[in-house]
C-alpha positions, 0 to 999 in steps of 0.5 A, a space after each residue: 824725101 820720097 812719098 813712097 814710104 808714106 804711100 806703103 804705110 797708108 796702104 798697110 794701115 788700110 789693109 790692117 783695118 780691112 783684116 781687123 774688120 773681117 776678123 771682128 765680123 767672123 767673131 761676131 758671126 761664129 754663133 749664127 746658124 743657118 737653119 729655120 726655126 719652126 717650133 715655138 719652143 725654139 723661140 729663144 733660139 730664133 730670137 738669138 739668131 735674129 739679134 746676130 743677124 741684125 748686128 751683122 746687117 749693121 756692119 755691111 756698110 762699114 765693110 763696103 766702105 773699108 773694102 772700097 778704100 782698100 780697092 782705091 788704095 790698091 789702085 793708087 799703088 798699082 797706078 803709081 808703079 805703072 806710071 813710074 814704068 812709063 816714065 822710065 821708058 820715055 
């Protein structure tokens, strides 16, 4: 039995994990505002924004790891087919 279906299933799972993570981060950051809060009366708004930014900063290493895994899997799939073409033309 060929390993090609397993390769594609693994790539698909990593792809779904990547998309799911991106949706999670987008949902978490939907209330983030890119504004500068200068007044003390808006301290609660500043505090809310800092909490959101802290949570987003914690997700960056996980996002990089998933992106790296997705890149490696994509290179593996592409490399497999390139090597298959090379073998066919020998």
